[in-house]
C-alpha positions as a Markdown table, in Angstrom:
| # | Residue | x | y | z |
|---|---|---|---|---|
| 1 | Met | -6.5 | 8.2 | 6.5 |
| 2 | Ile | -6.0 | 5.2 | 8.9 |
| 3 | Glu | -2.8 | 5.1 | 10.9 |
| 4 | Ala | -1.7 | 2.3 | 13.2 |
| 5 | Gln | 1.4 | 2.6 | 15.4 |
| 6 | Ser | 2.8 | -0.5 | 17.1 |
| 7 | Leu | -0.8 | -1.9 | 17.2 |
| 8 | Thr | -1.0 | -5.0 | 19.4 |
| 9 | Lys | -3.9 | -7.1 | 20.7 |
| 10 | Arg | -3.5 | -10.0 | 23.2 |
| 11 | Tyr | -6.1 | -12.3 | 24.5 |
| 12 | Gly | -4.5 | -13.9 | 27.5 |
| 13 | Arg | -1.4 | -15.7 | 26.2 |
| 14 | Thr | -2.5 | -15.4 | 22.6 |
| 15 | Thr | -1.3 | -12.5 | 20.5 |
| 16 | Ala | -3.8 | -11.8 | 17.7 |
| 17 | Val | -2.1 | -8.7 | 16.4 |
| 18 | Asp | 1.6 | -8.3 | 17.0 |
| 19 | Asp | 3.1 | -4.8 | 17.0 |
| 20 | Ile | 2.0 | -3.7 | 13.5 |
| 21 | Thr | 2.4 | -0.3 | 12.0 |
| 22 | Phe | 0.7 | 0.7 | 8.7 |
| 23 | Thr | -1.0 | 3.5 | 6.9 |
| 24 | Val | -4.1 | 3.3 | 4.8 |
| 25 | Arg | -4.1 | 6.4 | 2.6 |
| 26 | Pro | -7.0 | 8.3 | 0.9 |
| 27 | Gly | -7.4 | 8.1 | -2.8 |
| 28 | Ala | -6.7 | 4.4 | -3.2 |
| 29 | Val | -8.4 | 1.1 | -2.5 |
| 30 | Thr | -6.3 | -0.8 | 0.1 |
| 31 | Gly | -6.8 | -4.5 | 0.2 |
| 32 | Phe | -6.3 | -6.4 | 3.5 |
| 33 | Leu | -5.3 | -10.1 | 3.0 |
| 34 | Gly | -4.3 | -12.9 | 5.4 |
| 35 | Pro | -5.1 | -16.5 | 6.3 |
| 36 | Asn | -7.6 | -17.7 | 8.8 |
| 37 | Gly | -6.6 | -16.4 | 12.2 |
| 38 | Ala | -4.1 | -13.9 | 10.8 |
| 39 | Gly | -5.6 | -10.9 | 12.7 |
| 40 | Lys | -7.5 | -9.1 | 9.9 |
| 41 | Ser | -10.9 | -8.9 | 11.7 |
| 42 | Thr | -9.2 | -8.0 | 15.0 |
| 43 | Thr | -7.3 | -5.2 | 13.4 |
| 44 | Met | -10.5 | -3.8 | 11.8 |
| 45 | Arg | -12.4 | -4.1 | 15.0 |
| 46 | Met | -9.6 | -2.0 | 16.8 |
| 47 | Val | -9.9 | 0.7 | 14.1 |
| 48 | Val | -13.6 | 1.2 | 14.9 |
| 49 | Gly | -13.2 | 0.9 | 18.7 |
| 50 | Leu | -14.9 | -2.5 | 19.1 |
| 51 | Asp | -11.6 | -4.0 | 20.5 |
| 52 | Arg | -9.2 | -2.0 | 22.7 |
| 53 | Pro | -5.5 | -2.4 | 21.8 |
| 54 | Ser | -3.3 | -4.0 | 24.3 |
| 55 | His | -0.5 | -1.7 | 23.1 |
| 56 | Gly | -0.1 | 0.9 | 20.5 |
| 57 | Ser | -2.7 | 3.1 | 18.8 |
| 58 | Val | -4.8 | 3.5 | 15.7 |
| 59 | Thr | -6.5 | 6.6 | 14.5 |
| 60 | Val | -8.8 | 7.7 | 11.7 |
| 61 | Ser | -7.9 | 11.1 | 10.2 |
| 62 | Gly | -5.7 | 11.7 | 13.3 |
| 63 | Thr | -8.3 | 10.9 | 15.9 |
| 64 | Pro | -9.1 | 7.6 | 17.8 |
| 65 | Tyr | -12.5 | 6.3 | 16.7 |
| 66 | Gly | -14.0 | 6.7 | 20.2 |
| 67 | His | -13.2 | 10.4 | 20.2 |
| 68 | Leu | -15.1 | 11.2 | 16.9 |
| 69 | Arg | -18.0 | 13.4 | 17.5 |
| 70 | Ala | -20.2 | 11.9 | 14.7 |
| 71 | Pro | -18.5 | 8.6 | 13.8 |
| 72 | Leu | -21.2 | 7.5 | 11.3 |
| 73 | Thr | -20.3 | 10.6 | 9.2 |
| 74 | Glu | -16.6 | 10.0 | 9.5 |
| 75 | Val | -16.3 | 6.2 | 9.2 |
| 76 | Gly | -18.6 | 3.7 | 7.5 |
| 77 | Ala | -17.9 | 0.1 | 8.5 |
| 78 | Leu | -19.2 | -3.3 | 7.5 |
| 79 | Leu | -17.8 | -5.9 | 9.9 |
| 80 | Asp | -20.8 | -8.2 | 10.4 |
| 81 | Ala | -23.7 | -8.0 | 8.0 |
| 82 | Lys | -25.8 | -10.2 | 10.4 |
| 83 | Ala | -25.7 | -7.5 | 13.1 |
| 84 | Val | -29.2 | -6.4 | 12.3 |
| 85 | His | -32.4 | -6.9 | 14.3 |
| 86 | Pro | -34.2 | -9.6 | 12.2 |
| 87 | Gly | -37.6 | -8.3 | 12.9 |
| 88 | Arg | -36.9 | -4.9 | 11.4 |
| 89 | Thr | -37.3 | -4.0 | 7.7 |
| 90 | Ala | -34.3 | -2.7 | 5.8 |
| 91 | Arg | -35.8 | 0.8 | 5.8 |
| 92 | Gln | -36.5 | 0.7 | 9.6 |
| 93 | His | -32.9 | -0.4 | 10.3 |
| 94 | Leu | -31.4 | 2.4 | 8.2 |
| 95 | Arg | -33.8 | 5.0 | 9.7 |
| 96 | Thr | -32.8 | 3.9 | 13.2 |
| 97 | Leu | -29.1 | 4.3 | 12.4 |
| 98 | Ala | -29.8 | 7.7 | 10.7 |
| 99 | Ala | -31.7 | 9.0 | 13.7 |
| 100 | Thr | -28.6 | 8.6 | 15.9 |
| 101 | His | -26.8 | 11.2 | 13.8 |
| 102 | Gly | -29.6 | 13.4 | 12.7 |
| 103 | Ile | -29.4 | 12.1 | 9.1 |
| 104 | Gly | -32.6 | 12.7 | 7.2 |
| 105 | Thr | -35.0 | 10.3 | 5.3 |
| 106 | Lys | -33.7 | 11.6 | 2.0 |
| 107 | Arg | -30.3 | 10.1 | 2.6 |
| 108 | Val | -31.9 | 6.8 | 3.8 |
| 109 | Asn | -33.8 | 6.6 | 0.5 |
| 110 | Glu | -30.6 | 7.4 | -1.5 |
| 111 | Val | -28.6 | 4.5 | 0.0 |
| 112 | Ile | -31.5 | 2.1 | -0.4 |
| 113 | Glu | -31.5 | 2.8 | -4.1 |
| 114 | Leu | -27.7 | 2.9 | -4.3 |
| 115 | Ala | -27.5 | -0.6 | -2.8 |
| 116 | Gly | -30.2 | -2.0 | -5.0 |
| 117 | Leu | -32.6 | -2.5 | -2.1 |
| 118 | Gly | -35.6 | -0.6 | -3.4 |
| 119 | Ser | -37.8 | -3.7 | -4.0 |
| 120 | Val | -37.1 | -5.2 | -0.6 |
| 121 | Ala | -36.7 | -2.1 | 1.6 |
| 122 | Asn | -40.0 | -2.8 | 3.4 |
| 123 | Lys | -39.3 | -6.5 | 4.0 |
| 124 | Arg | -38.1 | -7.9 | 7.3 |
| 125 | Val | -34.4 | -8.6 | 7.4 |
| 126 | Lys | -34.9 | -12.2 | 8.7 |
| 127 | Gly | -36.0 | -13.1 | 5.2 |
| 128 | Phe | -33.0 | -11.7 | 3.4 |
| 129 | Ser | -30.5 | -13.8 | 1.5 |
| 130 | Leu | -26.8 | -13.6 | 2.4 |
| 131 | Gly | -26.3 | -11.3 | -0.6 |
| 132 | Met | -29.1 | -8.9 | 0.3 |
| 133 | Gly | -27.8 | -8.8 | 3.9 |
| 134 | Gln | -24.5 | -7.7 | 2.5 |
| 135 | Arg | -26.1 | -5.0 | 0.5 |
| 136 | Leu | -27.9 | -3.7 | 3.5 |
| 137 | Gly | -24.6 | -3.7 | 5.5 |
| 138 | Ile | -22.9 | -1.7 | 2.7 |
| 139 | Ala | -25.9 | 0.7 | 2.6 |
| 140 | Ala | -25.5 | 1.3 | 6.4 |
| 141 | Ala | -21.8 | 1.9 | 6.0 |
| 142 | Leu | -22.6 | 4.6 | 3.3 |
| 143 | Leu | -25.4 | 6.2 | 5.3 |
| 144 | Gly | -23.3 | 9.0 | 6.8 |
| 145 | Asp | -21.5 | 9.7 | 3.5 |
| 146 | Pro | -18.2 | 9.0 | 5.3 |
| 147 | His | -14.7 | 9.9 | 4.2 |
| 148 | Thr | -13.4 | 6.5 | 5.4 |
| 149 | Leu | -14.9 | 3.2 | 4.5 |
| 150 | Ile | -14.0 | -0.1 | 6.2 |
| 151 | Leu | -15.4 | -3.3 | 4.6 |
| 152 | Asp | -14.7 | -6.8 | 5.9 |
| 153 | Glu | -15.5 | -9.4 | 3.1 |
| 154 | Pro | -18.0 | -7.0 | 1.4 |
| 155 | Val | -18.6 | -9.4 | -1.6 |
| 156 | Asn | -19.4 | -12.4 | 0.5 |
| 157 | Gly | -22.6 | -14.0 | -0.8 |
| 158 | Leu | -23.1 | -11.5 | -3.7 |
| 159 | Asp | -23.9 | -12.6 | -7.2 |
| 160 | Pro | -21.6 | -11.5 | -10.1 |
| 161 | Glu | -23.6 | -8.3 | -10.6 |
| 162 | Gly | -23.3 | -7.5 | -6.9 |
| 163 | Val | -19.5 | -8.2 | -7.0 |
| 164 | Ala | -19.1 | -5.9 | -9.9 |
| 165 | Trp | -21.2 | -3.2 | -8.2 |
| 166 | Val | -19.0 | -3.3 | -5.1 |
| 167 | Arg | -15.9 | -3.1 | -7.2 |
| 168 | Thr | -17.2 | -0.1 | -9.1 |
| 169 | Leu | -18.4 | 1.5 | -5.9 |
| 170 | Val | -15.2 | 1.3 | -4.0 |
| 171 | Lys | -13.1 | 2.5 | -6.9 |
| 172 | His | -15.4 | 5.5 | -7.4 |
| 173 | Leu | -15.1 | 6.4 | -3.7 |
| 174 | Ala | -11.3 | 6.1 | -3.8 |
| 175 | Arg | -11.2 | 8.4 | -6.9 |
| 176 | Glu | -13.2 | 10.9 | -4.9 |
| 177 | Gly | -10.3 | 11.0 | -2.4 |
| 178 | Arg | -11.8 | 8.8 | 0.3 |
| 179 | Thr | -10.0 | 6.2 | 2.3 |
| 180 | Val | -11.2 | 2.7 | 1.4 |
| 181 | Phe | -9.9 | -0.4 | 3.4 |
| 182 | Leu | -11.4 | -3.8 | 2.6 |
| 183 | Ser | -10.7 | -7.4 | 2.9 |
| 184 | Ser | -11.8 | -10.2 | 0.6 |
| 185 | His | -11.2 | -13.9 | 0.2 |
| 186 | Leu | -11.4 | -13.7 | -3.6 |
| 187 | Met | -7.9 | -13.2 | -5.0 |
| 188 | Ser | -9.2 | -12.6 | -8.6 |
| 189 | Glu | -11.4 | -9.8 | -7.3 |
| 190 | Met | -8.8 | -8.2 | -5.1 |
| 191 | Ala | -6.4 | -8.2 | -8.1 |
| 192 | Val | -8.7 | -6.0 | -10.1 |
| 193 | Thr | -10.0 | -3.9 | -7.3 |
| 194 | Ala | -7.2 | -3.0 | -4.9 |
| 195 | Asp | -4.5 | -0.4 | -5.6 |
| 196 | His | -2.5 | -1.2 | -2.5 |
| 197 | Leu | -2.1 | -4.3 | -0.4 |
| 198 | Leu | -1.5 | -5.1 | 3.3 |
| 199 | Val | -0.8 | -8.8 | 3.9 |
| 200 | Ile | -0.9 | -10.1 | 7.5 |
| 201 | Gly | 0.1 | -13.4 | 8.8 |
| 202 | Arg | 0.0 | -14.5 | 12.5 |
| 203 | Gly | -0.6 | -11.0 | 13.6 |
| 204 | Arg | 2.4 | -9.4 | 11.6 |
| 205 | Ile | 2.5 | -7.5 | 8.4 |
| 206 | Val | 4.3 | -9.6 | 5.8 |
| 207 | Ala | 3.8 | -7.3 | 2.8 |
| 208 | Asp | 2.8 | -3.7 | 2.3 |
| 209 | Gly | 2.9 | -2.0 | -1.0 |
| 210 | Pro | 1.2 | -1.4 | -4.4 |
| 211 | Val | -0.4 | -4.6 | -5.8 |
| 212 | Gln | 2.1 | -4.8 | -8.7 |
| 213 | Asp | 5.1 | -4.4 | -6.4 |
| 214 | Val | 3.9 | -7.0 | -4.0 |
| 215 | Val | 3.3 | -9.5 | -6.8 |
| 216 | Ala | 6.6 | -8.8 | -8.4 |
| 217 | Arg | 8.5 | -9.3 | -5.1 |
| 218 | Ala | 6.8 | -12.5 | -4.2 |
| 219 | Thr | 6.8 | -14.3 | -7.5 |
| 220 | Arg | 9.4 | -15.5 | -9.9 |
| 221 | Thr | 9.9 | -14.2 | -13.4 |
| 222 | Thr | 9.0 | -16.9 | -15.9 |
| 223 | Val | 9.7 | -16.9 | -19.7 |
| 224 | Arg | 8.0 | -19.4 | -22.0 |
| 225 | Val | 10.2 | -20.3 | -24.9 |
| 226 | Arg | 9.1 | -22.6 | -27.8 |
| 227 | Ser | 11.9 | -23.6 | -30.2 |
| 228 | Pro | 12.9 | -26.6 | -32.4 |
| 229 | His | 16.3 | -26.1 | -30.7 |
| 230 | Ala | 15.0 | -26.2 | -27.1 |
| 231 | Thr | 17.5 | -28.7 | -25.8 |
| 232 | Glu | 20.5 | -26.7 | -27.2 |
| 233 | Leu | 19.0 | -23.4 | -25.8 |
| 234 | Ala | 18.5 | -24.9 | -22.4 |
| 235 | Ala | 22.2 | -25.9 | -22.2 |
| 236 | Leu | 23.2 | -22.3 | -23.2 |
| 237 | Leu | 20.9 | -20.8 | -20.6 |
| 238 | Ala | 22.1 | -23.0 | -17.7 |
| 239 | Gly | 23.6 | -21.0 | -14.8 |
| 240 | Pro | 23.5 | -20.6 | -11.0 |
| 241 | Asp | 20.6 | -18.2 | -11.0 |
| 242 | Val | 18.7 | -19.8 | -13.9 |
| 243 | Thr | 16.2 | -22.7 | -13.8 |
| 244 | Val | 15.0 | -24.3 | -17.0 |
| 245 | Asp | 12.0 | -26.7 | -17.1 |
| 246 | Ala | 11.2 | -28.7 | -20.1 |
| 247 | Val | 7.4 | -28.6 | -20.2 |
| 248 | Glu | 7.0 | -30.7 | -23.3 |
| 249 | Ala | 9.0 | -31.3 | -26.5 |
| 250 | Gly | 10.2 | -28.0 | -27.8 |
| 251 | Leu | 8.7 | -25.9 | -24.9 |
| 252 | Leu | 10.8 | -24.5 | -22.1 |
| 253 | Glu | 9.9 | -22.4 | -19.0 |
| 254 | Val | 12.9 | -20.4 | -17.9 |
| 255 | His | 13.0 | -18.8 | -14.4 |
| 256 | Gly | 15.5 | -16.0 | -13.7 |
| 257 | Pro | 16.5 | -14.1 | -16.8 |
| 258 | Thr | 14.2 | -11.7 | -18.6 |
| 259 | Ala | 12.6 | -12.5 | -22.0 |
| 260 | Ala | 15.1 | -10.0 | -23.6 |
| 261 | Ala | 18.0 | -11.8 | -22.1 |
| 262 | Val | 16.7 | -15.2 | -23.3 |
| 263 | Gly | 16.1 | -13.8 | -26.8 |
| 264 | Glu | 19.7 | -12.4 | -27.0 |
| 265 | Val | 21.2 | -15.8 | -26.1 |
| 266 | Ala | 19.1 | -17.5 | -28.8 |
| 267 | Ala | 20.0 | -14.8 | -31.3 |
| 268 | Ala | 23.7 | -15.1 | -30.6 |
| 269 | Ala | 23.5 | -18.8 | -31.2 |
| 270 | Arg | 21.4 | -18.4 | -34.3 |
| 271 | Leu | 18.6 | -20.5 | -32.8 |
| 272 | Val | 15.1 | -20.2 | -34.2 |
| 273 | Leu | 12.3 | -19.2 | -31.7 |
| 274 | His | 8.6 | -19.8 | -32.3 |
| 275 | Glu | 7.6 | -18.2 | -29.0 |
| 276 | Leu | 9.1 | -15.9 | -26.4 |
| 277 | Thr | 6.6 | -14.9 | -23.8 |
| 278 | Pro | 7.3 | -13.2 | -20.4 |
| 279 | Val | 4.8 | -14.5 | -17.8 |
| 280 | Thr | 4.0 | -12.5 | -14.7 |
| 281 | Gly | 2.9 | -14.1 | -11.5 |
| 282 | Ser | -0.6 | -13.7 | -10.2 |
| 283 | Leu | -1.8 | -12.2 | -6.9 |
| 284 | Glu | -2.8 | -15.7 | -5.9 |
| 285 | Asp | 0.7 | -17.0 | -6.4 |
| 286 | Ala | 2.2 | -14.0 | -4.5 |
| 287 | Tyr | -0.3 | -14.5 | -1.6 |
| 288 | Met | 0.5 | -18.2 | -1.3 |
| 289 | Asn | 4.2 | -17.5 | -1.3 |
| 290 | Leu | 3.9 | -14.7 | 1.3 |
| 291 | Thr | 1.7 | -16.7 | 3.7 |
| 292 | Ala | 3.2 | -20.2 | 3.2 |
| 293 | Asp | 5.0 | -20.0 | 6.6 |
| 294 | Val | 2.3 | -18.1 | 8.5 |
| 295 | Val | -0.8 | -20.2 | 8.0 |
| 296 | Glu | -2.5 | -20.9 | 11.3 |
| 297 | Tyr | -5.0 | -23.5 | 10.1 |
| 298 | Arg | -3.8 | -25.7 | 7.2 |
| 299 | Ser | -6.0 | -28.1 | 5.2 |
| 300 | Gly | -4.9 | -31.7 | 4.8 |
| 301 | Gly | -2.4 | -32.0 | 1.9 |
| 302 | Thr | -3.1 | -34.0 | -1.3 |
| 303 | Ser | -1.4 | -34.3 | -4.6 |
| 304 | Thr | -4.1 | -32.1 | -6.1 |
| 305 | Gly | -4.2 | -29.5 | -3.3 |
| 306 | Thr | -3.8 | -25.8 | -3.2 |
| 307 | Ala | 0.0 | -25.8 | -3.4 |
| 308 | Thr | 0.0 | -27.9 | -6.5 |
| 309 | Gly | -2.7 | -25.7 | -8.1 |
| 310 | Thr | -0.7 | -22.6 | -7.4 |
| 311 | Ala | 2.5 | -24.0 | -8.9 |
| 312 | Thr | 0.7 | -25.2 | -12.0 |
| 313 | Gly | -1.0 | -21.7 | -12.4 |
| 314 | Thr | 2.4 | -20.1 | -12.4 |
| 315 | Ala | 3.9 | -22.6 | -14.8 |
| 316 | Thr | 1.2 | -22.3 | -17.3 |
| 317 | Gly | 1.4 | -18.5 | -17.6 |
| 318 | Thr | -1.5 | -17.4 | -15.4 |
| 319 | Asp | -1.4 | -13.7 | -15.0 |
| 320 | Thr | -3.1 | -11.2 | -12.6 |
| 321 | Thr | -6.4 | -11.2 | -14.6 |
| 322 | Arg | -7.3 | -14.8 | -14.1 |
| 323 | Thr | -10.7 | -15.6 | -12.8 |
| 324 | Thr | -9.9 | -18.5 | -10.5 |
| 325 | Ala | -10.8 | -17.6 | -6.9 |
| 326 | Thr | -8.8 | -18.9 | -4.0 |
| 327 | Glu | -10.7 | -18.8 | -0.7 |
| 328 | Val | -8.7 | -17.2 | 2.1 |
| 329 | Ala | -10.7 | -17.3 | 5.3 |
| 330 | Arg | -10.6 | -14.5 | 7.8 |
């Protein structure tokens, strides 16, 4: 378990992490989301003792990282896959790490195979692709068979097979009762991997809860209704808490009431319906809504930009299983 209490980090006059309190519990994959400059990497660095908090505290299984007797066997972390001597082979790198904790060659061989590095284990790291470097970083994180795993952008540079491997791996580790804390810029991947979400913006936690709850709170309920009596139905549904959009002739999108409520109004008026579909918001939609006011670095706006794409995704019935990836930088 990772527990942060009033965790704060300042660099001069800049507050990177601002008095945040959260818990990452074992047995679940906790996703960490936030815009560029939000404080994700700084928070993870404080968890593993690479940055010292300006105020507050963070512990792993009740102990500050710096006080762990054998940290590699307690916490496995991937924060920078490039932090490897380029002249060493993958096997040499892992054996060097293992030697610091008395970990045997057998375990080194196990993580090499687990990470799919068998064919390149004796090649120098400087020749590795980005994806192979990520696999080596994950292998290093797993080396001590730790109870807590912290992965910053673990699928960066991986091909589809590698992305699926990471997804399966972290879910398996969580089912074993381990603590898994990871960040990713792929909303579609986080939607199918994470059980719980922490969303940070400008150093503050803006959402903390199960994925479904975060999405439900941050997106609107939409009901698609197709009917030859769409105009009449729209008039009957009109109200202070209801928004009705005419998408095309005979097709409405209703925001506010549930599909059951819309159906009851239509039935009471004896109006024929050809479609009545509840549409759930996506994680991407929820993320964009939650971070709209806390984006530190914003791209230039165009009529076909991110905001337009998100609104369109919601209106056309995109759900949490869509495969579109929105990039959210660290």
